[in-house]
Each structure stands twice: as structure tokens, then as C-alpha cells.
C-alpha positions in Angstrom: 0.0 0.0 0.0 1.4 3.4 -1.0 1.6 6.2 1.5 -0.9 9.1 1.1 0.1 12.7 0.5 1.9 14.3 3.3 3.8 17.5 4.1 7.6 17.4 4.3 9.3 20.3 6.0 12.3 22.0 4.3 15.7 20.8 5.5 16.8 23.1 8.3 19.8 25.4 7.8 22.6 25.6 10.4 25.2 28.3 11.0 27.4 26.0 13.2 28.5 22.4 12.5 26.1 19.6 13.3 27.1 16.0 14.1 24.7 13.1 14.4 25.1 9.6 15.5 23.2 7.0 13.5 22.5 3.9 15.7 21.3 1.0 13.7 20.4 -2.6 14.2 21.3 -4.6 11.1 19.2 -7.6 12.2 17.5 -7.4 8.8 20.5 -6.2 6.9 18.8 -5.3 3.6 16.2 -3.2 5.5 18.9 -1.5 7.6 21.0 -0.7 4.5 18.0 1.2 3.0 17.3 3.1 6.2 21.0 4.1 6.6 21.3 5.2 3.0 18.3 7.5 3.4 19.5 8.9 6.7 23.0 9.6 5.4 21.6 11.4 2.4 19.4 13.6 4.5 22.1 14.4 7.0 24.6 15.3 4.2 21.9 17.4 2.5 21.8 19.6 5.6 25.6 19.9 5.5 25.9 17.9 8.7 28.3 15.1 9.7 27.5 11.6 11.0 29.0 8.6 12.6 27.4 5.2 12.8 27.3 2.4 15.3 25.6 -1.0 15.1 23.6 -2.7 17.9 22.3 -6.3 17.9 18.7 -5.4 18.1 16.1 -2.6 18.5 16.1 -2.9 22.3 19.8 -1.9 22.5 19.4 1.2 20.4 18.1 3.5 23.2 20.8 2.2 25.6 23.5 3.0 23.0 22.1 6.5 22.6 22.1 7.0 26.3 25.7 5.9 26.6 26.7 8.2 23.8 24.9 11.1 25.3 26.8 10.7 28.6 30.2 10.1 26.9 30.4 11.9 23.6 29.5 15.2 21.9 26.8 14.5 19.3 24.1 17.1 18.6 21.5 14.4 17.8 20.7 10.8 17.1 19.0 8.7 14.4 17.6 5.4 15.7 17.2 2.9 12.8 16.1 -0.7 12.8 13.2 -3.0 12.0 10.9 -5.2 14.1 8.7 -7.6 12.1 5.8 -9.3 13.8 6.4 -12.9 14.7 4.4 -15.6 16.5 5.0 -14.4 20.1 4.4 -11.3 22.2 8.1 -10.5 21.9 7.2 -8.1 19.0 5.0 -5.9 21.3 7.8 -5.9 23.9 10.5 -4.8 21.5 8.3 -2.2 19.7 6.9 -0.7 22.9 10.0 -0.7 25.0 12.3 0.7 22.3 9.9 3.4 21.4 9.1 4.4 25.0 12.8 4.6 25.8 13.5 6.9 22.8 10.5 9.0 23.7 11.6 9.4 27.3 15.1 10.5 26.2 13.6 12.9 23.8 11.5 14.4 26.6 14.7 14.9 28.6 16.1 17.0 25.8 17.9 14.6 23.4 17.3 15.2 19.7 16.3 11.8 18.4 14.7 10.8 15.1 13.0 7.4 15.5 13.3 5.3 12.4 12.7 1.9 14.0 10.2 0.3 11.7 7.4 -1.8 13.3 5.8 -3.8 10.6 3.8 -7.0 9.9 6.1 -8.4 7.2 9.3 -8.0 5.3 7.5 -6.5 2.3 6.1 -3.6 4.4 9.6 -3.0 5.8 11.2 -2.9 2.3 8.7 -0.3 1.1 9.3 1.9 4.1 13.1 1.6 4.1 13.6 2.3 0.4 15.3 5.7 0.0 13.4 6.2 -3.3 10.1 5.1 -1.7 8.9 6.1 1.8 12.4 6.8 3.0 11.8 6.4 6.7 15.5 6.5 7.4 15.7 10.0 5.7 12.6 11.0 7.7 14.1 10.0 11.0 17.3 12.0 10.1 15.1 15.0 9.2 13.3 14.7 12.5 16.6 14.7 14.4 17.8 17.7 12.4 14.6 19.7 13.0 14.9 19.0 16.8 18.5 20.1 16.8 17.5 23.3 15.0 14.7 23.9 17.5 17.0 23.2 20.4 19.6 25.6 19.1 16.9 28.3 18.5 15.7 28.2 22.0 19.0 27.1 23.6 20.0 30.7 24.4 16.7 32.0 25.5 16.2 32.1 29.3 12.8 33.1 30.8 11.7 33.2 34.4 10.2 29.7 34.4 10.0 27.5 37.5 11.9 28.4 40.6 13.3 31.9 40.6 16.4 33.0 42.5 15.9 35.0 45.6 16.0 38.8 45.1 18.7 41.0 46.6 16.3 42.3 49.3 16.4 38.8 50.9 20.2 38.9 51.1 20.7 42.0 53.1 23.5 41.8 55.8 23.6 38.0 55.7 20.1 37.8 57.3 17.9 35.3 55.5 14.8 35.9 57.6 12.9 37.6 54.8 12.6 41.0 53.1 13.6 44.1 55.1 11.3 47.1 55.3 12.3 50.7 55.8 
């Protein structure tokens, strides 16, 4: 089944270098190759750089991203892989847990494009991974790039949100009992 019409945002522009880590599970190597090809092309079209690491399966992808976030200097991440429904509930576990972990890291501020395909069969995966077709690898890279652009746009803006520092009137003469009156 072909995808319907949808809007694709223009590739963001950057004034400073951007470096992404592609984390891929080559469990289905032909599918992974298509996803990676699409992701690389999208990243390079934005003038960004990339590195790639492989993980055994989709469940290890979020952990690899978490380790990288703590120990490296990437601006964003592209998670790529494929989970094809089988005969057991393992499919649901892998789909739900990998997606949930990526989403939680994203909510904590990491710029992650999720390109882990969750499909019923190999044919569906091939259509989605094909860079000249649905290009879900390119879409995941584009998502990461847009999140990086947004993060950089708002990264310098500081508003009075949440807890506010105590004002100078509370800090008079080392007395922290409250504001002084005249």
C-alpha cells in the first residue's frame, strides 16, 4: 500500500556544525541498508556530519544513545532498525520498549529521530526503508535535524520559568529571615 500525500518540511539550515550519531540494528541487513542510506543522504543534504554504530537489536538502540549522550558530543541521534511481527508477544515488547525509551530520552532533551520500523512483514519494511520510496531513514534523520534546529533556536533563551532566584532584598546583611522594610 502506498503512502498518502503528506507534508515534508524543508531541511533546516545551520550556521554551526552539526554532528549526528546513527545507531542502527542490522538484524534485517537489507532493510537496515536502505534506512541508513536514506539517513546519510538527509544528513549530508543539511551539511551535517554523521558517525554510525551498530547494535544487535532494537532494544539496544536506546541504551547506545544513552551511553553516547553521557560520553560523547553528538548534537542528535538517528535510531534505525526493523521489528517484524512474529508468532509471540516479543514483537510488542520490543516495539513498545524501544519506542518508549527513545521518547523518554527525547522528553529529557535529546534530539532523536526514531526510524525503527514496526511492521507486519518484510514487504512492508522494504517499502518503508527504500530511500526512493517512503524513505523512513531519511525521515528519521530529518526529524533529528529539526529537533536540533529547535534546540539551538531556544537554547540561548532564558525566561523566568519555574523556581526563581531570591532577590537582593532577601540577602541584606547576611540575614535570611525575609525582606527588610524601611
